[in-house]
N, C-alpha and C positions, 0 to 999 in steps of 0.2 A: 561084578561091576556095580558101581553105585548109580543111583538115580540122578539124572541131569535134567534141570528145568531150563528150557530155552524157547525162543520165539519159534512158533510153528513155521514150517517151510513147505513150499509147493511139493517138494519131494516126499513129504509125509502123507500125501493124499491117499496112497494105496493102503497104508497101515491104518489111517483114520477110517477109510471106507470099510476095511475088514472089521474094525472095532464096532462100527455102527451097523454092521450086518448081523450082529448078535442080538437076538430078541431081548435078552436080559439087559442089554445096554440101551437100545433105542426105546424100549418101553418106559424107561425112566426119564426120557427126554421128550421134547416135542418133535424129534426127527421121525421121519417115515421109514418103513421097511424098504428094503432093496436100495440101499444107498448107491450113489453114482460117483465113481472116482473122478471123472472129469468135472463134475459139479464141485466136489471138494477142492480140486486143484484150482478152479476159478475163484472160489471163496478165499483161498489162501494167497492167490496172486495179489489181491487187494491189500494184503497184510505185508507184502514184501516188495519193495521197501514200504514202510508205513507212510501213510499220507501225511504230508506236512500239516502241522497244526491239529492233527487228530490224536486223541489219547487212547483210541481203540487198540487193543492188543489181544493176540491169541498165543497162548503158550502151550508147549508140548512137554510132557513128562516122558523122558527117554530112558530106556533100560536096555542095555546090550545093543545100542544103535537102533532100537525100534521104539516108536512112540507107543506108550501104554496108557496115556491119558491126555486129555485136551481140556483147556479152560480158557475162557476169554471174557474180557470186559468190552461191552458194546454200548454206543450211545443209545439213549432211550427215545431219541427223536431229534428233530431239527430246532426245537424251541430254544431260543436264547436263554429263557428263564429256567431251563432244565439242564444247562451245560454241566452243572456240578454233579450230575447223576449218571451212573452207568448201570447197565444190566449185566449180571454175571451168569455165565453158562459153564457147566463143567461135566465131564464124563470120564470114567476110568474103565478100562477093559475088565471084563468079568474075572479073568485070571489074576488081576492085580488089585481088586477091591479089598479093602480092609488091611492093606499093607503100607499105608502111609502116603500113597501116591496123591490122593485127594488132598490130604493135609499139606503136602509140599506145594501143590499147585495153588491152593488157597492162600498159603503164606506168601508166595511169590506175587500173586495178583494183588493182594491187599497191601503189600509193601509198595508195589508200583502205584496203586491208587493213592495211598496215604502220603508217600514221600516224593513222588515225581509228577503225578498227572493232575493235581489239583482237583481231586474227586472228593466230595463231601459225603455222598450217599451212594451206596451200592445196593441194588435191588435184585431179587430173584423170585422165581416161583418154583415150587417143588411139590410133587404129588404127595398128598396128605398121608399116604401109607408108606412112604419111603423113609423109614425111621433112621437108617444109616446116614443118609444125606442130611436129614434134619439135625441129627446130632453133630455132624461135621460143621454145618453152618452155625449152630449155636456155639460150638467151641471157638469159632472165629468171630463171635460178637454179633451175629445176626439174631433178630428177634421176630417172632410172628407178628404180622400186622393185620391179617385178615384171612378169610377163606373164600375162594371163588368156587361156587357150586357149578358142577357140570362144565368145568373149564375146558377139558380136552377129551376127545375120543381116544380111548386106549383099549385095545383088544375087544372092540365091539361094545364098550360101556363108557358112558360119560362119567368122568372122574373129577373129583375136586382137587384143587391145589391150594397150598398155603402161600400167601404172599409174605415174604420175609425181607428185611432190610437191615443194613448196618450203617450207622453214621460214623464218620471219622472219629476215632477216640480222642485225638488231641489235634483239632484243626490248627493249621499254621496261624501264627500271629505275627504282627510286626514286632521287631525288637523294641524294647523300651528305649526312649531317647533321653539324653542327659539334659 
């Protein structure tokens, strides 16, 4: 069966919880160990249906009717002056890493950001030693913008992250007038 990218559903909460229960997955994110299915269901309720006027989106990569990856674009805050910016988060189950799932999720999110949601800038942070993720982001136009020292506690050690961002490659313009 082929990979399907669709909006995440509340019914995906169990599979997402299972994915984030894997130390190899949650250690690469800011998620905590021992994920809670009810909490994931609550997070997804806010996405279904999407809030009117919000460009926030959470997508699931589904293989054989089971989510194997999750990615989202989230507002960076309430400031009117930063409405053009979204924060990106992505994760792929350990068994499906390196198989194009992350690429498919990134392509779908960036298509949404560039062509539908009026997003000019997409930001993310990534652990400095997560070379697979850094390469994925760079392939999709992200560039490092800085390094945050001791950004997050991971496995009992304070770990650095890279701040990366991508600007819309061809921001929409008004058509020329005669």
